[in-house]
VOGU-3710 file (C-alpha; in Angstrom, 3 decimals, decimal comma):
1> xxxxxxxxxx> 78,719/141,770/136,779  75,533/143,212/138,299  73,257/145,637/136,498  74,252/148,309/139,055  77,949/147,891/138,315  77,288/147,790/134,566  75,374/151,043/134,912  78,181/152,670/136,885  80,841/151,480/134,450  78,920/152,723/131,438
11> xxxxxxxxxx> 78,169/156,085/133,049  81,860/156,636/133,637  82,739/155,524/130,124  80,124/157,754/128,514  80,976/160,884/130,427  84,632/160,521/129,451  83,903/159,849/125,782  83,738/162,843/123,467  81,323/161,608/120,844  77,632/161,865/119,199
21> xxxxxxxxxx> 75,320/163,597/116,752  71,954/165,373/117,167  68,630/164,463/115,695  66,513/167,065/113,947  63,209/165,688/115,136  61,651/162,923/117,189  58,240/161,421/117,307  56,102/162,230/120,275  56,486/158,679/121,596  60,295/159,027/121,533
31> xxxxxxxxxx> 60,544/162,084/123,797  62,300/161,432/127,147  60,366/161,883/130,362  60,609/165,133/132,308  63,263/164,979/135,046  60,792/164,826/137,891  58,695/162,022/136,440  59,181/158,402/137,505  60,144/155,846/134,889  56,900/154,824/133,225
41> xxxxxxxxxx> 55,656/151,446/132,169  56,753/150,377/128,690  55,021/152,178/125,842  52,261/150,093/124,346  53,181/148,390/121,110  49,820/149,464/119,755  50,864/153,108/119,803  51,336/154,366/116,241  52,661/157,913/116,524  52,969/160,181/113,548
51> xxxxxxxxxx> 56,519/159,878/112,202  58,256/163,214/111,763  60,963/163,301/109,088  63,328/165,962/107,753  63,812/164,581/104,249  62,786/167,922/102,695  65,053/169,770/105,167  61,962/170,798/107,103  60,216/168,941/109,920  57,146/167,303/108,392
61> xxxxxxxxxx> 54,903/164,325/108,965  55,938/161,352/106,851  52,390/161,240/105,476  52,604/164,865/104,281  55,826/164,513/102,267  55,111/163,931/98,536  58,019/161,564/97,987  58,841/157,883/98,368  60,287/157,646/101,882  60,624/154,767/104,296
71> xxxxxxxxxx> 61,404/155,618/107,904  62,408/153,221/110,670  61,873/154,921/114,029  63,587/154,402/117,379  61,133/151,819/118,649  61,323/149,640/115,532  65,117/149,921/115,406  65,199/148,472/118,914  62,532/145,863/118,219  64,345/144,642/115,106
81> xxxxxxxxxx> 67,736/144,646/116,899  69,267/146,792/114,162  72,893/147,716/114,815  74,571/147,953/111,405  74,161/148,526/107,685  73,215/144,951/106,778  70,500/144,950/109,452  68,676/148,066/108,334  68,969/147,549/104,571  67,172/144,216/105,040
91> xxxxxxxxxx> 64,143/146,333/105,977  64,432/148,640/102,927  63,252/146,836/99,759  64,411/149,586/97,388  67,996/149,266/98,668  70,548/146,705/97,479  74,293/146,520/97,970  77,566/144,781/97,146  80,085/143,983/99,822  83,417/142,215/100,147
101> xxxxxxxxxx> 83,817/142,695/103,896  82,914/145,252/106,569  83,704/148,786/105,415  83,811/147,780/101,745  80,152/148,125/100,830  78,575/149,936/97,880  74,906/150,919/98,130  72,384/151,019/95,281  68,735/152,052/95,090  65,952/151,287/92,610
111> xxxxxxxxxx> 68,169/149,149/90,397  70,658/151,920/89,543  73,581/149,505/89,649  76,212/148,144/87,290  78,374/146,297/89,823  82,134/146,596/90,146  81,926/149,938/91,959  83,672/150,900/95,160  87,261/151,206/93,969  89,055/154,047/95,727
121> xxxxxxxxxx> 89,802/155,748/92,401  86,544/154,741/90,707  83,113/156,292/90,300  81,547/158,277/93,070  78,587/156,567/94,760  75,100/156,933/93,283  73,455/156,837/96,727  74,181/159,481/99,331  74,545/158,744/103,048  73,930/161,405/105,682
131> xxxxxxxxxx> 74,528/161,392/109,404  72,046/164,016/110,573  72,733/167,153/108,515  76,180/166,130/107,282  77,035/163,943/104,256  79,258/160,957/105,076  79,251/159,474/101,574  82,753/158,206/100,887  84,715/156,868/97,949  85,325/153,134/98,146
141> xxxxxxxxxx> 82,817/152,096/100,782  79,824/153,279/102,781  80,491/154,161/106,402  78,901/151,390/108,450  77,893/153,625/111,356  76,958/151,650/114,465  73,234/152,065/115,112  72,329/152,870/118,710  70,337/155,717/120,263  69,155/156,657/116,774
151> xxxxxxxxxx> 65,887/158,529/116,292  65,216/157,043/112,878  66,678/155,977/109,557  65,155/157,608/106,479  65,407/156,024/103,032  64,644/158,491/100,222  64,202/156,599/96,953  64,742/158,254/93,590  66,930/161,208/92,530  67,559/163,656/95,355
161> xxxxxxxxxx> 69,826/165,888/93,278  67,983/169,118/94,149  68,429/169,200/97,917  71,164/166,580/98,353  73,448/166,861/95,336  75,873/164,768/93,306  76,066/161,500/95,212  72,294/161,246/95,632  71,600/160,373/92,011  69,490/157,308/92,860
171> xxxxxxxxxx> 68,525/158,077/96,451  69,682/159,025/99,920  69,914/157,245/103,270  69,813/159,458/106,361  70,720/158,340/109,884  69,152/160,751/112,372  70,503/160,441/115,899  68,810/161,496/119,134  69,971/164,916/120,277  70,633/166,197/123,798
181> xxxxxxxxxx> 67,623/167,078/125,959  67,729/170,142/128,185  66,904/169,601/131,856  66,825/165,805/131,609  69,036/163,219/133,276  68,488/159,832/131,680  70,341/156,891/130,275  70,221/153,285/129,216  72,513/150,299/128,960  71,914/147,323/126,660
191> xxxxxxxxxx> 73,918/144,133/126,434  73,753/141,039/124,288  75,419/137,666/123,985  74,875/135,439/120,956  76,068/132,291/119,251  76,394/131,864/115,483  75,743/128,544/113,769  78,981/127,035/112,364  80,790/129,802/114,257  81,660/131,247/117,605
201> xxxxxxxxxx> 80,304/133,456/120,380  79,610/137,159/119,901  78,008/140,001/121,773  77,752/143,727/122,291  77,445/146,375/124,990  75,858/149,771/124,284  75,202/152,701/126,564  73,700/156,191/126,411  73,525/159,046/128,868  71,860/162,477/128,703
211> xxxxxxxxxx> 73,019/165,068/131,247  71,984/168,698/131,833  75,010/170,947/132,245  73,067/174,171/132,821  69,654/175,571/132,044  70,599/176,063/128,402  73,261/173,352/127,807  72,878/169,582/127,659  75,217/166,698/126,855  74,357/163,369/125,218
221> xxxxxxxxxx> 76,895/160,596/124,839  76,911/157,096/123,406  79,530/154,364/123,741  79,507/150,922/122,173  81,504/147,747/121,738  80,520/144,840/119,513  82,239/141,526/118,819  80,920/139,558/115,845  81,802/135,884/115,827  83,427/134,350/112,774
231> xxxxxxxxxx> 81,817/131,571/110,755  84,146/131,084/107,738  86,727/128,286/108,054  90,142/128,667/106,459  90,845/125,054/105,451  94,057/123,456/104,254  95,037/124,246/100,675  98,123/124,044/98,498  99,313/125,368/95,129  101,980/124,209/92,692
241> xxxxxxxxxx> 103,486/126,603/90,148  105,747/126,350/87,058  104,268/122,989/86,088  104,114/124,121/82,447  107,854/124,895/82,191  110,112/121,849/82,505  113,205/124,035/82,822  112,018/125,443/86,169  111,608/123,336/89,320  108,040/123,230/90,563
251> xxxxxxxxxx> 107,233/125,405/93,576  104,625/123,988/95,962  103,215/126,026/98,835  100,456/125,495/101,389  98,651/127,325/104,172  99,211/124,823/106,981  100,143/127,595/109,410  96,968/129,566/108,686  94,316/126,835/108,984  91,688/128,109/111,412
261> xxxxxxxxxx> 87,991/127,762/112,125  85,765/130,854/112,267  88,624/133,081/111,174  86,483/136,064/110,046  85,628/137,587/113,421  85,490/141,343/113,912  85,412/143,962/116,662  83,844/147,423/116,515  84,026/150,055/119,208  83,571/153,785/119,508
271> xxxxxxxxxx> 81,081/156,419/120,487  79,308/159,664/119,792  78,855/162,828/121,831  76,932/166,045/121,352  76,290/169,300/123,138  73,117/171,290/122,713  73,610/174,959/123,507  70,591/177,253/123,399  71,978/180,765/122,964  68,485/182,190/123,272
281> xxxxxxxxxx> 64,935/181,318/122,257  65,857/181,448/118,552  69,398/180,152/118,181  70,870/176,739/118,995  74,391/175,411/118,438  75,062/171,660/118,348  78,731/170,610/118,146  79,178/166,856/117,759  81,882/164,260/117,330  81,782/160,629/116,196
291> xxxxxxxxxx> 84,531/158,029/116,386  84,453/154,396/115,322  87,159/151,770/115,057  86,804/148,412/113,303  89,131/145,451/113,005  88,070/142,480/110,862  90,145/139,324/110,541  90,183/136,951/107,571  87,734/137,382/104,707  83,955/137,123/104,639
301> xxxxxxxxxx> 83,595/135,047/101,475  83,757/131,317/100,885  84,542/129,068/97,910  81,514/126,854/97,129  83,846/124,288/95,518  85,523/123,719/98,896  82,280/123,345/100,811  79,843/125,441/102,794  81,541/128,414/104,508  85,032/127,173/103,612
311> xxxxxxxxxx> 87,928/128,879/101,872  91,686/128,296/101,572  93,632/131,540/101,943  97,419/131,429/101,780  98,285/134,744/103,420  97,181/136,341/106,666  94,431/138,932/106,075  93,097/141,790/108,160  91,188/145,031/107,648  91,251/148,050/109,950
321> xxxxxxxxxx> 88,859/150,933/109,411  88,996/153,967/111,683  87,078/157,195/111,204  86,349/160,364/113,152  83,920/163,116/112,247  83,531/166,476/113,912  80,407/168,410/112,990  78,698/171,666/113,825  75,051/172,528/113,287  73,730/176,048/113,929
331> xxxxxxxxxx> 69,976/176,617/113,789  68,225/179,919/114,262  65,812/182,514/113,005  66,165/185,808/111,182  62,755/187,418/111,311  60,388/184,587/110,315  63,001/182,702/108,298  64,759/179,571/109,566  68,514/179,589/109,030  70,660/176,450/109,207
341> xxxxxxxxxx> 74,404/175,982/108,901  75,789/172,442/108,763  79,508/171,807/108,555  81,618/168,695/109,102  85,115/167,311/108,756  85,564/163,551/108,350  88,890/161,726/108,598  88,959/158,035/107,662  91,985/155,741/107,595  91,932/152,140/106,411
351> xxxxxxxxxx> 94,585/149,430/106,384  94,133/146,120/104,573  96,274/143,070/103,905  94,922/140,699/101,248  95,822/137,348/99,728  96,174/137,762/95,937  97,223/134,185/95,146  94,282/133,825/92,762  96,133/136,093/90,317  99,093/133,701/90,144
361> xxxxxxxxxx> 96,742/130,716/89,861  94,883/132,273/86,922  97,926/133,463/84,986  99,775/130,175/85,418  96,876/128,564/83,535  96,288/131,357/81,005  99,961/131,380/79,928  100,311/127,584/79,972  101,118/127,564/76,220  104,106/129,854/76,955
371> xxxxxxxxxx> 105,295/127,959/80,028  102,829/129,350/82,560  104,407/131,714/85,063  107,794/130,725/83,692  106,978/133,252/80,958  107,575/135,988/83,528  110,598/136,846/85,696  109,554/135,974/89,232  113,119/135,604/90,477  115,263/136,515/93,442
381> xxxxxxxxxx> 118,507/138,498/93,267  120,443/135,301/92,423  118,200/134,558/89,428  116,298/131,669/91,017  112,578/131,350/90,352  110,603/131,999/93,513  107,137/131,532/94,946  105,093/133,796/92,586  102,092/134,424/94,848  101,168/138,029/95,530
391> xxxxxxxxxx> 99,738/139,657/98,614  98,549/143,236/98,900  99,236/145,852/101,558  96,800/148,727/101,058  95,996/151,944/102,870  93,587/154,754/102,160  93,479/158,091/103,921  90,167/159,745/103,153  89,283/163,295/104,199  86,052/165,153/103,660
401> xxxxxxxxxx> 85,101/168,749/104,402  81,477/169,762/103,800  79,620/173,000/104,426  76,029/173,991/103,773  74,112/177,194/104,522  70,392/177,394/103,843  67,374/179,524/104,654  63,716/178,520/104,732  60,625/180,701/104,741  57,771/179,994/107,204
411> xxxxxxxxxx> 56,265/176,540/106,670  52,713/177,686/107,410  52,498/180,114/104,471  50,896/179,214/101,110  54,164/180,093/99,334  57,254/178,479/100,831  60,884/178,632/99,773  64,040/176,874/100,838  67,384/177,914/99,311  71,026/177,451/100,061
421> xxxxxxxxxx> 74,630/176,925/99,047  76,806/173,828/99,384  80,525/173,099/99,142  82,538/169,963/99,780  86,088/168,843/99,225  87,056/165,200/99,602  90,479/163,706/99,090  92,000/160,251/99,217  95,653/159,300/99,500  95,769/155,876/97,832
431> xxxxxxxxxx> 98,471/153,284/98,497  98,418/149,718/97,128  101,545/147,600/97,303  101,366/144,265/95,405  104,172/142,253/96,911  106,027/139,053/95,968  108,263/137,957/98,806  112,000/137,770/97,920  111,518/139,422/94,504  114,819/140,803/93,218
441> xxxxxxxxxx> 115,237/144,587/93,749  116,042/145,117/90,047  112,772/143,399/89,107  110,740/145,356/91,679  109,345/148,859/91,673  112,341/151,154/91,966  113,278/151,774/95,595  110,768/149,194/96,899  112,310/145,686/96,903  109,648/142,990/96,750
451> xxxxxxxxxx> 106,994/145,274/95,233  105,791/143,977/91,881  103,213/146,728/91,339  102,562/150,003/93,126  99,589/152,351/93,076  100,441/155,614/94,824  97,985/158,367/93,965  96,161/161,372/95,325  92,548/161,995/94,416  90,632/165,225/95,074
461> xxxxxxxxxx> 86,924/165,753/94,365  85,340/169,191/94,799  81,659/170,067/94,520  79,937/173,447/94,512  76,192/174,040/94,359  73,401/176,574/94,692  70,002/175,013/95,310  66,444/176,060/95,901  62,916/174,736/96,050  59,615/176,624/96,114
471> xxxxxxxxxx> 56,140/175,310/96,926  52,847/177,080/96,288  49,441/176,022/97,582  47,257/176,604/94,538  44,304/175,637/96,720  43,879/174,003/100,115  44,168/170,634/98,365  46,691/171,227/95,542  50,354/172,169/95,886  52,918/172,726/93,129
481> xxxxxxxxxx> 56,642/172,478/93,831  59,627/173,353/91,655  63,253/172,952/92,625  66,628/173,209/90,982  70,305/172,845/91,682  73,157/174,552/89,868  76,206/172,341/90,276  79,866/172,392/89,439  82,396/169,657/90,041  86,171/169,539/89,705
491> xxxxxxxxxx> 87,741/166,107/90,199  91,426/165,318/89,846  93,882/162,425/90,099  97,677/162,353/90,048  100,423/159,891/90,924  101,958/156,575/89,963  100,692/153,164/88,936  102,517/150,174/87,574  105,760/148,183/87,537  109,349/149,201/88,145
501> xxxxxxxxxx> 112,110/149,444/85,552  115,608/147,981/85,771  118,011/150,952/85,314  120,113/148,729/83,040  117,193/148,214/80,657  117,224/150,565/77,656  114,333/150,515/75,200  115,425/149,221/71,792  118,830/147,963/72,928  120,062/144,421/72,301
511> xxxxxxxxxx> 120,693/141,942/75,125  118,554/143,846/77,596  117,947/142,431/81,078  114,262/142,056/82,045  112,698/145,494/82,670  110,776/144,107/85,639  109,223/140,845/86,864  106,258/141,197/84,464  108,385/142,060/81,429  106,336/145,242/80,883
521> xxxxxxxxxx> 107,999/148,189/79,165  105,050/150,591/79,013  103,248/150,516/82,374  104,892/152,044/85,426  108,293/153,686/85,420  108,553/153,230/81,650  105,527/155,498/81,328  106,784/158,192/83,710  107,291/161,768/82,552  110,718/163,103/81,732
531> xxxxxxxxxx> 111,767/166,755/81,956  110,715/167,140/78,305  107,162/166,007/79,084  107,369/162,662/77,275  107,560/159,144/78,709  110,830/157,466/79,621  110,138/154,751/77,056  109,581/157,311/74,301  112,675/159,262/75,309  114,852/156,143/75,032
541> xxxxxxxxxx> 113,405/155,195/71,656  113,950/158,713/70,298  117,359/159,271/71,902  116,179/162,233/73,954  116,773/163,383/77,531  115,801/160,521/79,887  115,901/162,536/83,125  112,686/161,900/85,050  110,688/164,616/86,747  110,451/164,239/90,547
551> xxxxxxxxxx> 107,573/162,221/91,938  104,465/164,307/92,662  103,091/161,912/95,281  105,241/160,929/98,244  106,330/157,290/98,246  106,339/156,760/94,467  109,399/156,496/92,194  108,083/158,962/89,590  104,807/160,096/87,995  102,990/158,436/85,085
561> xxxxxxxxxx> 99,473/159,745/85,760  99,393/163,511/85,258  99,353/166,272/82,666  102,538/168,062/81,611  101,980/171,835/81,512  104,572/174,607/81,374  107,387/172,322/82,400  105,656/170,780/85,410  103,183/168,043/86,221  99,636/168,828/87,304
571> xxxxxxxxxx> 96,739/166,470/88,138  94,519/165,112/85,386  91,111/166,723/85,777  87,482/166,054/84,989  85,250/169,055/85,542  81,861/170,231/84,404  78,784/172,125/85,480  75,073/171,799/84,954  71,565/171,899/86,368  69,214/169,330/87,866
581> xxxxxxxxxx> 65,571/169,791/88,721  62,575/168,449/90,600  58,968/169,253/89,681  56,114/167,977/91,808  52,338/168,268/91,950  50,486/167,158/95,080  46,772/166,579/95,601  45,491/166,065/99,107  41,712/165,437/98,934  41,535/165,134/102,738
591> xxxxxxxxxx> 43,795/164,868/105,775  44,234/161,133/105,335  45,008/160,881/101,620  47,787/162,295/99,458  48,629/161,707/95,790  51,618/163,117/93,954  53,411/163,191/90,611  57,125/163,941/90,331  59,589/164,547/87,497  63,117/164,741/88,854
601> xxxxxxxxxx> 66,681/164,395/87,672  69,825/163,287/89,455  73,476/163,148/88,435  76,823/161,663/89,325  80,066/163,496/88,426  82,558/162,171/85,912  86,152/161,394/86,742  89,616/160,184/85,810  90,669/156,603/85,122  93,799/155,748/87,056
611> xxxxxxxxxx> 95,243/154,028/83,993  96,500/157,027/82,004  95,763/155,470/78,597  92,059/155,030/79,394  90,005/158,147/78,647  88,141/159,961/81,445  84,512/159,060/82,015  81,671/161,578/81,843  78,895/162,355/84,309  75,803/160,178/84,101
621> xxxxxxxxxx> 72,228/161,343/84,688  69,080/159,696/85,977  65,638/160,921/84,916  62,757/159,875/87,161  59,010/159,927/86,447  56,995/158,932/89,489  53,415/158,641/90,726  52,816/157,993/94,403  50,240/157,850/97,161  50,026/158,019/100,945
631> xxxxxxxxxx> 46,973/156,832/102,839  46,139/156,834/106,540  43,039/154,712/107,135  40,884/153,216/109,902  41,388/156,127/112,321  45,143/155,961/111,912  45,509/152,235/112,495  46,495/151,614/108,861  49,199/153,419/106,918  49,725/152,477/103,261
641> xxxxxxxxxx> 52,195/154,269/101,021  53,552/153,483/97,581  55,016/154,695/94,298  55,219/153,628/90,651  58,159/154,932/88,654  59,961/154,914/85,316  63,635/155,903/85,224  66,008/156,541/82,329  69,707/156,253/83,187  71,695/158,120/80,534
651> xxxxxxxxxx> 75,246/157,049/79,590  75,672/155,187/82,856  79,125/154,674/84,322  80,198/151,076/84,755  83,366/149,588/86,205  85,191/146,353/85,485  88,616/144,775/85,917  90,534/145,425/82,694  94,138/144,740/81,656  96,435/143,774/84,564
661> xxxxxxxxxx> 93,193/143,475/86,618  93,133/147,263/86,778  89,718/148,825/87,390  88,446/150,807/84,400  85,373/153,035/84,317  83,512/153,639/81,067  80,265/155,257/80,029  77,884/152,649/78,693  74,690/153,055/76,772  71,400/153,988/78,429
671> xxxxxxxxxx> 69,323/151,840/80,774  65,645/151,919/81,649  64,241/151,000/85,040  60,592/150,432/85,866  59,407/149,669/89,340  56,842/149,684/92,114  57,499/150,091/95,833  55,083/150,063/98,745  54,984/149,848/102,524  52,143/149,025/104,905
681> xxxxxxxxxx> 51,614/149,345/108,653  48,679/148,192/110,779  48,163/148,490/114,539  45,303/147,289/116,706  45,597/146,840/120,439  48,834/144,954/121,042  49,166/143,775/117,446  51,453/145,519/114,957  51,915/144,385/111,359  54,486/145,991/109,059
691> xxxxxxxxxx> 55,382/145,106/105,492  57,296/146,632/102,586  58,049/145,420/99,064  59,674/146,536/95,830  59,592/145,275/92,242  62,431/146,456/89,989  62,884/145,786/86,259  66,229/147,275/85,152  67,707/146,616/81,695  70,120/148,150/79,205
701> xxxxxxxxxx> 68,594/149,989/76,232  71,520/149,359/73,894  74,613/147,182/73,549  77,654/147,605/75,791  80,944/147,289/73,911  84,184/145,935/75,326  86,061/149,048/74,175  85,006/152,561/75,145  84,088/154,753/72,181  83,267/151,831/69,904
711> xxxxxxxxxx> 80,383/152,159/67,444  76,832/150,920/68,009  77,651/147,455/66,623  80,934/147,102/68,581  82,805/146,539/65,298  86,087/147,611/66,913  85,855/145,151/69,784  82,975/142,850/70,737  79,621/142,992/72,486  80,226/142,809/76,218
721> xxxxxxxxxx> 76,490/143,005/77,070  73,689/142,937/74,469  70,650/145,185/74,425  68,115/144,202/77,065  70,719/142,820/79,502  69,446/142,923/83,041  71,394/145,240/85,336  73,171/143,380/88,148  72,949/143,233/91,951  69,317/144,359/92,407
731> xxxxxxxxxx> 66,728/141,579/92,789  63,539/141,868/90,768  61,490/141,400/93,924  62,356/142,148/97,530  59,987/142,178/100,478  60,047/142,269/104,250  57,364/141,851/106,906  57,108/141,875/110,683  54,315/140,814/113,049  54,511/141,738/116,726
741> xxxxxxxxxx> 52,048/141,131/119,544  52,383/142,503/123,078  50,210/142,031/126,157  50,365/142,899/129,863  51,606/140,123/132,138  52,108/142,053/135,384  51,050/145,471/136,600  54,296/146,975/135,347  55,370/144,607/132,585  54,428/143,610/129,078
751> xxxxxxxxxx> 55,422/140,487/127,197  55,868/140,327/123,436  56,452/137,888/120,607  57,692/138,886/117,173  58,214/137,195/113,823  59,917/138,685/110,794  60,422/137,521/107,231  62,694/138,937/104,525  62,692/137,684/100,953  64,579/138,633/97,839
761> xxxxxxxxxx> 64,756/136,989/94,437  67,989/136,230/92,602  70,034/138,811/90,689  72,944/138,776/88,209  76,335/139,295/89,819  77,818/141,257/86,892  76,694/143,391/83,966  78,893/141,795/81,321  78,002/138,606/79,489  81,251/138,251/77,485
771> xxxxxxxxxx> 84,913/138,851/78,331  88,195/137,947/76,654  90,725/136,172/78,884  94,209/137,687/79,040  96,860/135,824/77,057  94,300/133,958/74,961  91,609/134,676/72,405  89,130/132,694/74,477  85,823/134,336/75,315  83,795/133,358/78,368
781> xxxxxxxxxx> 80,568/134,531/79,939  81,415/135,737/83,468  77,822/135,049/84,508  78,588/131,354/83,985  81,350/131,114/86,589  80,118/133,877/88,905  76,612/132,470/89,029  73,638/134,427/90,306  73,302/136,226/93,590  70,871/133,652/94,899
791> xxxxxxxxxx> 67,449/134,488/96,238  66,619/133,592/99,827  63,921/133,776/102,487  65,023/134,578/106,028  62,892/134,091/109,149  63,565/135,879/112,457  61,831/135,254/115,811  61,951/137,042/119,161  60,164/136,941/122,530  60,674/138,993/125,656
801> xxxxxxxxxx> 59,366/140,999/128,600  59,631/144,760/129,263  59,501/146,050/132,853  59,586/149,631/134,084  63,378/149,731/134,195  64,509/146,476/132,645  63,893/144,394/129,566  64,958/140,945/128,422  64,569/139,252/125,058  65,540/135,940/123,472
811> xxxxxxxxxx> 65,867/135,974/119,694  66,898/133,902/116,723  67,736/135,407/113,351  67,937/133,418/110,118  66,018/130,629/111,828  66,516/128,048/109,066  70,192/128,952/108,510  69,785/129,985/104,865  72,731/131,086/102,738  71,617/134,477/101,442
821> xxxxxxxxxx> 74,268/135,752/99,045  75,357/139,331/99,646  77,755/139,346/96,681  79,722/137,096/94,331  83,062/138,154/92,890  86,462/137,163/91,527  89,858/138,534/92,523  91,126/139,618/89,106  89,952/140,345/85,579  90,884/136,903/84,247
831> xxxxxxxxxx> 90,221/134,961/87,437  87,392/132,439/87,395  87,424/131,295/91,038  84,262/132,712/92,582  84,006/133,789/96,196  80,549/134,181/97,742  79,929/136,586/100,622  76,970/135,226/102,633  74,769/136,850/105,223  75,305/135,784/108,816
841> xxxxxxxxxx> 74,211/132,188/109,542  71,561/131,405/112,140  72,204/133,421/115,283  70,631/132,827/118,696  71,012/135,544/121,288  69,910/136,956/124,613  69,485/140,708/125,143  69,272/142,517/128,486  68,658/146,211/129,005  68,120/148,764/131,715
851> xx> 67,115/152,422/131,667  67,426/155,112/134,289
//
């Protein structure tokens, strides 16, 4: 296909796609050309424009903001070939994350991590994510927004609880997109093809167009498609069950029909669109819409015991993740005050099928003394023992409505104020169906033959806040700032979790049939509420009315997670209110130097455990004490910023797989985190050097007990993590650096070469150092079988030429094909088979682009 036909195709696609989001500010070097100007020669790589950010909800120079902020602008995003979450977090040393596969990623900053997060009914995130003015932080996984035509990505380290609220306890990541330009017709198309070592062929096609509709209305649209090649091989594997029970014939299964090379490929497509409507000189309306659709096959982890990048999965696996967000931003002036309204509605649907054979493998071994899985009732309707492997069908339907209204006084006055109100409501309809094929209906969840366990719940989280921040210039060189946020949260959960119950089973009777395949009498239907407000199990034991109340959540047999009030069931709730603050003092001895001191506090709301017997967990709070500096030296050629901080994380929430491999959230003891972070940029002629690094020392201040509410010595249970245990996931040291040199080769072209390096040290994969295996009294250290998230050094290279209208580049990422661990995990609470999710192996690619 020629470049002309590609351009025509993309133009048609973009103009018919209703999608995008506006940016709040751009650097001078990122402004499009006026409509009458010819396309200019490529911007010199030596240009080092002042970066304008909106982290404080005002447009300010990065070097004037007294906070630890890293910003990656449009030019660097393109130069580094950043298109997704993994790409840009590699450039942000204060950011770490856990991931199982695309769309299931939990973000952490500055070591505020306990691991095990991300469950759809677990803790809210501790790091907020914003797309322009609107929060897109979601329960159970960060939105991996495709990065293209983005003005910049801002990383705000440390508590942002004053201006950004509950899910910005440890920091905030903001993706600021380019907004429509009035009176400008412009566009670009970029394509790529690549090959992945040990894998297949991938590529992507992106396009952008900006069109004037009238003198005061402009449209900007983006469309994209990306195919990522797989590199994990699903190799042959088999399992044999019931070997510990001589009365049951062995059952042997294998995955011969699923053996496949490079089975973890994925496709992402979608787009953004925005209108900019200037009502007059003071008021602008920007409606936007974003849509993205992802389909990922297989899994993205491998079993080191089977070999490099190899795994043996016994069921077909797929994940689909589709989300749409409509947003509206209104900006204007009342007198000299800036007024901003930002509202959005996000709808996200996910569908996942997962192999859960590891559960059967583990329990066959753990119950070997009792006959292995023969101890249970994995039988068909005729009473024959069947293949006991489980597979999961899961869906989540997440909705989020957010609204914010704020007003800001003039920025050029010695006393400045910004104040506003915020409201959001997010809900999630949770469905998880743990299936055993051919399981007898009477041993299944009632009304769902083949379902061993069902989770069917509705979660609602509501946040309300009033916030404000005032700054006063005590002198031309000293500024004092004080901010606060009054918050209130109201989180609820209701529904069903657990096993079914054979109608013929009666608690306390002789000669009962099995209640269900697991033999459980308490969890599931046995724990559902009757019309008298007690459980079915209790009603049978006490000879009372056993009539069950109707299910509160569609698709479940009854309700065992709720509160009984006035004869009806209502959601279990966790609600509270409070205040967070930020105090800052800034000294600016001259235009090129800034020093600051900050004392701030962030929080994360409490919530409900989806296992009814486990008590709710409380909010946790992060106190931050920080000293920082910003320096612009050598006539602007050098920029050096940094911060030193001490953080105290009070009663932190931590998640783990408890009984029945059910996620539980508890409040632990306190943790302390000390760290240093810095970034450096140097430009001279065609040479640009950039570097950033972070050192993080995060440890518990007291012991963590296996049972919530235990005393300081864990006398009622055992020590799950001793005092001084290092917090997981975050490496002690992480650094990144890039060197780029460009030079003219023709009158209208410049060539460039670029080298990048990213390093991070190892990190623990879990907080706990002692667990008790189900069915035994054996204690093991999960850090022994999980191992460490290994450290790695990655090298990237690129070389290319930029013409007036075209550009071409050849690149290689992960030059030496290193296995950088992204996460290490097990499938269930008593499983010991570790799966490692690696970064992408060495990738060699060719990029072509055109602009018009």
